[in-house]
C-alpha positions as CSV (number, residue, x, y, z in Angstrom):
1,M,95.5,59.3,-24.5
2,E,96.2,56.4,-26.9
3,T,95.6,58.6,-29.9
4,I,98.0,61.3,-28.5
5,I,100.7,58.7,-27.8
6,H,100.3,57.2,-31.3
7,S,100.5,60.6,-32.9
8,L,103.6,61.5,-31.0
9,K,105.2,58.1,-31.9
10,T,104.4,58.7,-35.6
11,R,105.9,62.2,-35.6
12,F,109.0,60.9,-33.8
13,D,109.5,58.1,-36.3
14,A,109.0,60.4,-39.2
15,F,111.5,62.9,-37.7
16,V,114.2,60.3,-37.0
17,W,113.9,57.8,-39.8
18,D,112.5,59.7,-42.8
19,A,115.4,62.1,-42.9
20,D,118.2,61.4,-45.4
21,L,121.5,61.8,-43.6
22,R,123.2,62.6,-46.9
23,D,121.2,65.8,-47.1
24,L,122.1,66.9,-43.6
25,S,125.3,68.2,-42.1
26,G,126.7,69.5,-38.8
27,L,124.5,69.5,-35.7
28,S,121.4,68.2,-37.5
29,K,123.2,65.1,-38.9
30,F,124.8,64.4,-35.5
31,S,121.4,64.8,-33.7
32,I,119.5,62.5,-36.0
33,R,122.2,59.8,-35.9
34,T,122.3,60.1,-32.0
35,L,118.6,59.6,-31.8
36,R,118.7,56.6,-34.1
37,L,121.5,55.2,-32.0
38,L,119.5,55.7,-28.8
39,Y,116.5,54.1,-30.4
40,V,118.2,50.9,-31.6
41,V,120.1,50.5,-28.3
42,I,116.9,50.7,-26.3
43,R,115.1,48.4,-28.8
44,D,117.8,45.8,-28.5
45,L,117.9,46.1,-24.7
46,L,114.1,45.6,-24.5
47,G,114.6,42.5,-26.7
48,G,116.0,40.6,-23.8
49,E,119.1,39.1,-25.3
50,L,121.5,41.5,-23.6
51,N,119.8,40.9,-20.3
52,L,120.2,37.1,-20.6
53,R,123.9,37.5,-21.5
54,A,124.4,39.8,-18.5
55,M,122.6,37.3,-16.2
56,S,124.8,34.4,-17.3
57,L,127.9,36.5,-16.7
58,V,126.8,37.1,-13.1
59,Y,126.8,33.4,-12.3
60,T,130.2,32.9,-13.9
61,T,131.6,35.9,-12.0
62,L,130.6,34.5,-8.7
63,L,132.5,31.3,-9.4
64,A,135.6,33.0,-10.9
65,V,136.1,36.2,-8.8
66,V,138.2,34.6,-6.0
67,P,140.4,32.5,-8.4
68,L,140.7,35.5,-10.7
69,L,141.9,37.8,-7.9
70,A,144.1,35.0,-6.5
71,V,146.0,34.6,-9.8
72,S,146.4,38.4,-10.1
73,F,147.3,38.7,-6.4
74,S,150.1,36.1,-6.7
75,V,151.6,38.0,-9.6
76,L,151.3,41.4,-8.0
77,K,152.7,40.1,-4.7
78,A,155.9,39.2,-6.5
79,F,156.3,42.9,-7.5
80,G,155.2,44.3,-4.1
81,V,152.0,46.0,-5.4
82,H,149.4,43.5,-4.2
83,N,148.1,45.9,-1.6
84,Q,146.4,47.9,-4.4
85,I,143.8,45.2,-4.9
86,A,141.9,46.0,-1.7
87,P,141.3,49.7,-2.4
88,I,140.1,49.0,-6.0
89,L,137.7,46.2,-4.8
90,R,136.4,48.6,-2.1
91,D,135.7,51.3,-4.7
92,F,133.9,48.7,-6.9
93,L,131.6,47.5,-4.0
94,A,131.2,51.0,-2.4
95,P,127.7,51.5,-3.9
96,L,126.6,48.6,-1.6
97,G,127.2,50.7,1.4
98,P,129.0,49.6,4.6
99,K,128.2,45.9,4.0
100,G,129.9,46.3,0.6
101,L,133.1,47.4,2.2
102,E,132.9,44.5,4.7
103,L,132.3,42.1,1.8
104,A,135.4,43.6,0.0
105,D,137.6,43.0,3.0
106,N,136.3,39.4,3.3
107,V,137.0,38.7,-0.4
108,V,140.5,40.1,0.0
109,G,140.9,37.9,3.1
110,F,139.9,34.8,1.1
111,V,142.4,35.8,-1.7
112,E,145.2,36.2,0.8
113,N,144.5,32.8,2.3
114,V,144.6,31.0,-1.0
115,Q,147.8,29.0,-1.0
116,V,148.5,28.7,-4.8
117,G,151.6,26.7,-4.1
118,V,149.8,23.9,-2.3
119,L,146.9,23.5,-4.7
120,G,148.8,20.9,-6.8
121,A,148.6,20.4,-10.6
122,V,144.9,19.5,-10.6
123,G,143.9,22.4,-8.3
124,M,145.9,24.9,-10.2
125,T,144.5,23.7,-13.5
126,L,140.9,24.0,-12.2
127,L,141.7,27.5,-10.8
128,I,143.0,28.7,-14.1
129,Y,140.2,27.0,-16.0
130,T,137.6,28.9,-13.9
131,V,139.3,32.1,-14.8
132,I,139.5,31.3,-18.5
133,S,135.8,30.2,-18.5
134,L,134.9,33.7,-17.3
135,M,136.9,35.3,-20.1
136,H,135.3,32.8,-22.5
137,K,131.8,34.0,-21.5
138,I,132.8,37.6,-21.8
139,E,134.2,37.0,-25.4
140,A,131.0,35.1,-26.3
141,A,128.8,37.9,-25.1
142,L,130.8,40.6,-27.0
143,N,130.9,38.4,-30.1
144,F,127.1,38.2,-29.9
145,V,126.9,42.0,-29.8
146,W,129.3,42.1,-32.8
147,H,127.4,39.4,-34.7
148,I,130.4,37.1,-34.6
149,E,129.8,33.4,-34.4
150,G,133.2,31.9,-34.0
151,L,135.4,32.1,-30.9
152,R,139.2,32.3,-30.9
153,S,141.0,29.0,-30.9
154,F,141.6,27.5,-27.4
155,A,145.4,28.2,-27.6
156,R,144.9,31.8,-28.7
157,R,142.2,32.3,-26.0
158,V,144.4,31.0,-23.2
159,G,147.4,33.1,-24.4
160,N,145.4,36.3,-24.8
161,F,143.4,35.9,-21.6
162,L,146.4,35.0,-19.4
163,S,148.3,38.0,-20.7
164,V,145.4,40.2,-19.7
165,I,145.0,38.6,-16.3
166,L,148.7,38.5,-15.4
167,I,150.2,41.5,-17.2
168,G,147.2,43.9,-17.2
169,P,147.0,44.4,-13.4
170,L,150.8,44.7,-13.2
171,L,150.9,47.5,-15.8
172,V,148.0,49.3,-14.2
173,F,149.3,49.2,-10.7
174,S,152.8,50.0,-11.9
175,A,151.5,53.1,-13.7
176,L,149.7,54.2,-10.6
177,G,152.8,53.6,-8.5
178,I,155.0,55.6,-10.9
179,T,152.4,58.4,-10.9
180,A,152.4,58.5,-7.1
181,S,156.2,58.5,-7.0
182,V,156.4,61.4,-9.5
183,M,153.8,63.4,-7.6
184,S,155.7,63.1,-4.4
185,T,159.0,64.4,-5.8
186,T,160.3,67.8,-4.5
187,V,160.1,69.4,-7.9
188,V,156.5,68.5,-8.5
189,Q,155.6,69.6,-4.9
190,E,157.1,73.0,-5.5
191,I,155.2,73.4,-8.8
192,L,151.9,72.4,-7.0
193,K,152.5,75.3,-4.6
194,I,151.8,77.7,-7.4
195,E,148.1,78.5,-7.3
196,L,147.4,78.0,-11.0
197,F,149.2,74.7,-11.4
198,G,148.0,73.5,-8.0
199,S,144.3,74.1,-8.9
200,L,144.8,72.6,-12.4
201,M,146.5,69.5,-10.9
202,L,143.7,69.1,-8.3
203,G,141.0,69.2,-11.0
204,T,143.0,66.8,-13.2
205,S,143.4,64.3,-10.4
206,K,139.6,64.2,-9.9
207,L,139.2,63.3,-13.6
208,V,141.8,60.5,-13.4
209,P,139.4,57.8,-12.2
210,Y,136.9,58.6,-15.0
211,V,139.7,58.5,-17.6
212,L,140.9,55.1,-16.3
213,V,137.4,53.7,-16.5
214,W,137.1,55.0,-20.0
215,I,140.4,53.5,-21.0
216,A,139.5,50.1,-19.4
217,F,136.2,49.9,-21.3
218,T,137.9,50.9,-24.5
219,F,140.6,48.3,-24.0
220,I,138.0,45.6,-23.5
221,Y,136.1,46.6,-26.7
222,V,139.2,46.6,-28.8
223,F,140.9,43.4,-27.7
224,V,138.1,41.0,-26.5
225,P,135.7,40.6,-29.5
226,N,137.0,38.2,-32.1
227,T,136.9,40.9,-34.8
228,R,138.7,44.1,-35.7
229,V,137.2,47.0,-33.7
230,R,138.3,50.5,-34.7
231,L,139.7,52.6,-31.9
232,V,137.2,55.4,-32.5
233,A,134.3,53.1,-32.2
234,A,135.7,51.4,-29.1
235,A,136.4,54.8,-27.5
236,A,132.9,56.0,-28.2
237,G,131.4,52.9,-26.6
238,G,133.9,53.1,-23.7
239,L,133.0,56.8,-23.0
240,V,129.3,55.9,-22.9
241,A,129.9,52.8,-20.8
242,G,132.1,54.8,-18.4
243,V,129.5,57.5,-17.9
244,L,126.7,54.9,-17.4
245,W,128.9,53.0,-14.9
246,Q,129.5,56.1,-12.8
247,T,125.9,57.1,-13.0
248,T,124.7,53.6,-12.1
249,G,127.0,53.6,-9.1
250,W,125.6,56.9,-7.8
251,G,122.0,55.8,-8.3
252,F,122.6,52.4,-6.8
253,A,124.3,53.9,-3.7
254,A,121.4,56.3,-3.3
255,F,119.0,53.5,-3.5
256,I,120.8,51.5,-0.9
257,A,121.0,54.5,1.4
258,S,117.3,55.3,1.2
259,S,116.0,51.7,1.5
260,A,116.1,49.5,4.5
261,R,113.4,47.1,3.4
262,Y,115.8,44.6,1.8
263,A,117.5,44.0,5.1
264,A,114.1,43.5,6.8
265,V,112.9,41.0,4.2
266,Y,116.1,39.1,3.4
267,S,118.0,39.5,6.6
268,S,121.6,38.5,6.2
269,F,120.9,37.4,2.6
270,A,120.3,41.1,1.6
271,I,123.9,41.8,0.8
272,L,124.1,38.7,-1.5
273,I,120.9,39.8,-3.3
274,L,122.3,43.4,-3.7
275,L,125.7,42.0,-4.8
276,L,124.0,40.0,-7.6
277,I,122.0,43.0,-8.8
278,W,125.1,45.2,-8.7
279,I,127.2,42.7,-10.7
280,Y,124.3,42.3,-13.2
281,L,124.1,46.1,-13.7
282,N,127.9,46.3,-14.3
283,W,127.8,43.6,-17.0
284,L,124.8,45.2,-18.6
285,V,126.6,48.5,-18.8
286,L,129.6,46.7,-20.4
287,L,127.3,45.1,-23.1
288,I,125.5,48.4,-23.7
289,G,128.8,50.1,-24.4
290,A,129.7,47.3,-26.7
291,Q,126.4,47.9,-28.6
292,I,127.3,51.6,-28.9
293,A,130.7,50.7,-30.3
294,F,129.2,48.2,-32.8
295,F,126.7,50.8,-34.2
296,V,129.3,53.5,-34.4
297,Q,131.5,51.2,-36.5
298,N,128.5,49.9,-38.5
299,P,126.1,52.8,-39.0
300,H,124.2,50.8,-41.7
301,F,122.7,48.7,-38.9
302,L,120.9,51.8,-37.5
303,S,117.5,50.9,-39.0
304,R,114.0,51.1,-37.7
305,K,113.7,47.3,-37.6
306,P,116.4,44.9,-36.6
307,V,118.7,43.9,-39.5
308,R,118.6,40.2,-40.2
309,L,121.8,39.0,-42.0
310,T,120.2,36.1,-43.8
311,L,121.6,35.4,-47.2
312,S,119.5,33.9,-50.0
313,N,120.6,30.7,-51.7
314,R,121.7,32.8,-54.7
315,L,123.9,35.1,-52.6
316,K,125.4,32.1,-50.7
317,E,126.5,30.6,-54.0
318,R,127.9,33.9,-55.2
319,L,129.7,34.6,-51.9
320,A,131.2,31.1,-51.9
321,L,132.6,31.5,-55.4
322,S,133.9,34.9,-54.6
323,I,135.7,33.7,-51.4
324,M,137.3,30.7,-53.2
325,Y,138.4,33.0,-56.1
326,L,140.0,35.5,-53.7
327,V,141.7,32.9,-51.6
328,G,142.8,30.9,-54.7
329,Y,144.1,34.1,-56.4
330,N,146.3,35.1,-53.5
331,H,147.5,31.5,-53.0
332,C,148.4,31.2,-56.7
333,H,150.2,34.6,-56.9
334,D,152.0,34.5,-53.5
335,H,149.9,37.2,-51.9
336,P,149.3,37.2,-48.2
337,P,146.4,35.0,-47.1
338,W,143.0,36.6,-46.7
339,T,141.7,37.2,-43.2
340,L,138.1,37.4,-42.2
341,N,138.2,41.2,-41.8
342,R,140.0,41.8,-45.1
343,L,137.5,39.5,-46.9
344,A,134.5,41.4,-45.4
345,D,136.0,44.7,-46.4
346,R,136.8,43.5,-49.9
347,L,133.3,42.1,-50.4
348,D,131.7,45.1,-48.7
349,L,129.7,42.9,-46.3
350,P,129.4,42.6,-42.5
351,S,131.7,39.9,-41.2
352,E,128.8,37.7,-39.9
353,P,127.7,36.2,-43.3
354,V,131.3,36.1,-44.5
355,Q,132.3,34.1,-41.4
356,G,129.4,31.8,-41.9
357,L,130.5,30.9,-45.4
358,L,134.1,30.5,-44.3
359,T,133.0,28.1,-41.6
360,L,130.9,26.2,-44.2
361,L,133.8,26.0,-46.7
362,G,136.1,24.8,-43.9
363,A,133.8,22.1,-42.8
364,E,133.3,20.9,-46.4
365,G,137.1,20.6,-46.8
366,Y,137.7,23.6,-49.2
367,L,139.5,25.9,-46.8
368,E,141.8,25.7,-43.8
369,Q,143.1,28.3,-41.4
370,T,146.7,29.4,-40.8
371,A,148.1,29.6,-37.3
372,D,148.4,33.3,-37.5
373,D,146.6,35.8,-35.3
374,P,144.2,36.6,-36.8
375,P,144.1,33.5,-38.9
376,G,144.4,33.6,-42.7
377,Y,142.6,31.3,-45.1
378,L,144.3,28.9,-47.6
379,P,142.9,26.3,-50.0
380,A,142.6,22.9,-48.2
381,R,143.7,21.1,-51.4
382,S,144.9,21.9,-54.9
383,I,142.5,24.4,-56.6
384,E,143.0,22.4,-59.8
385,K,141.0,19.7,-58.1
386,I,138.2,21.8,-56.6
387,E,135.4,21.6,-59.2
388,L,132.9,24.5,-59.3
389,R,129.9,22.2,-59.5
390,E,131.1,20.3,-56.5
391,L,131.6,23.6,-54.6
392,L,128.1,24.8,-55.5
393,A,126.5,21.5,-54.6
394,S,128.1,21.7,-51.1
395,V,126.7,25.2,-50.6
396,R,123.3,24.2,-51.8
397,R,123.0,21.2,-49.5
398,A,124.4,23.0,-46.4
399,G,122.1,22.6,-43.5
400,E,120.7,19.3,-44.6
401,S,120.7,16.4,-42.2
402,R,119.6,12.8,-42.0
403,F,116.3,14.0,-40.7
404,V,115.7,16.7,-43.4
405,N,117.2,16.1,-46.8
406,E,116.3,15.6,-50.4
407,E,115.5,11.9,-50.1
408,R,113.1,12.4,-47.2
409,I,110.9,14.9,-49.1
410,A,108.0,13.1,-50.8
411,S,108.0,15.3,-53.8
412,P,105.7,14.6,-56.8
413,D,107.4,13.1,-59.8
414,Q,107.0,16.3,-61.8
415,V,108.9,18.2,-59.2
416,N,111.6,15.6,-59.2
417,D,112.0,15.8,-62.9
418,V,112.4,19.6,-62.7
419,A,115.1,19.2,-60.0
420,V,117.0,16.7,-62.1
421,Q,116.8,19.1,-65.1
422,I,118.2,21.9,-62.9
423,D,121.1,19.7,-61.7
424,E,121.9,18.6,-65.3
425,A,121.8,22.2,-66.5
426,V,124.4,23.2,-63.8
427,L,126.6,20.2,-64.6
428,G,126.4,21.0,-68.3
429,A,127.2,24.7,-67.9
430,L,130.2,24.1,-65.6
431,A,131.4,20.8,-67.0
432,S,134.7,20.1,-65.3
433,A,135.6,23.7,-64.5
434,T,137.6,24.3,-61.4
435,V,138.6,27.2,-59.1
436,K,141.9,27.3,-61.0
437,D,139.9,28.2,-64.2
438,L,138.6,31.4,-62.6
439,I,142.1,32.7,-61.8
440,P,144.1,34.5,-64.5
441,E,147.6,33.1,-65.2
442,R,149.2,36.5,-64.9
443,A,149.3,38.3,-61.6
444,G,147.5,41.7,-62.1
445,P,146.5,44.1,-59.3
446,E,145.6,42.4,-56.1
447,P,141.8,41.7,-56.0
448,A,141.4,44.2,-53.1
449,E,142.8,46.9,-55.4
450,E,140.5,45.9,-58.2
451,A,137.6,46.4,-55.9
452,R,138.7,49.9,-55.1
453,A,138.8,50.7,-58.8
454,G,135.3,49.4,-59.3
455,Q,136.3,46.1,-60.9
456,G,135.7,42.6,-59.9
457,A,132.6,40.9,-58.5
458,T,131.4,42.8,-55.4
459,I,128.5,41.3,-53.4
460,G,126.3,44.0,-51.9
């Protein structure tokens, strides 16, 4: 049996990974790419990181669900559409069975009894902080999927999240209300009496919940990660996540209906255990959809083994010089500041290593961010005073600490002599050259245009 399984695995690997997609077209290319995508998603899921992220989101959700609904409820109540919260919450908890519907009513009762006006400044601050902490966890989880290290600034995070929390539900419920009003008009009712249009409208209405779920996942994948996500990739991830979400709901509901053992073992705690599992599955579906979106946008990550974006010391130095050149060029010639995504596109690299170098250069005092959204990057001081040897020395010693550094290594004298010779060679080659010396006096084509023409120093 082991021999048969090994043989099948070998044939599968050869079929999926040995094919060159450049030689394929049409259905064959799509099938191979889909199999690769399925393989890497399952591999990453079995790796355990996504499970840990989903579990941490379950805990934060339990803390934030009532404050989150309370904030949205207070806004929706002002517009008279607050009664829509209960049906949506019941639909979400419907796979838990009758106890789920009872739990939904209890949560709505808690929300209605929350007196936001009597909480005071401290209570209101804690309530909003709990909601923002949930959004922070969601962004961190999606940034992990997208290989992004940095989070948005606190001010941007608060502004973006509050707009989603306050304005998002209002727009959704307003759209549903407008749709219901239009559907109840005399003209539309007369049209629906026509058999063809009536059947078409009935079939379309059954698809509306699925489309809304798809749009919701797509919206999350576009706006929550701290990077630029293309709409096509987000829509692909949203479609898969939507299908998984509906399928998981049906399966979970069937499991609840066919099993009475949980109630016998856990008694009244059974609904709590099932609620935790259901919330975990929902977050896991969200993260799997994000993985799909990531791989659709970055097909070069579809490899048999996980891609480790670790730069060698040589590439770190080259990348640091390239970033300082590009930032200095645009600053000197009054071009718009470079953003993370533009730099990654220009250098033909994923954003993760570029962001790592940007963070390093910022911490060492070479770059600073603008207040734009997304932020641009400017020299932190005059580029005439940023010496190249100083810049390279900062990159070379990055990661050292008082516990691990050059002085603490008991190197033989012969090794120390070689290290001194290397440093002297670098100092002699660069002398007093600065970033300004790299930049031409005349403003030619913008560096991004040079890259498209095959010029400039591209790191690949």
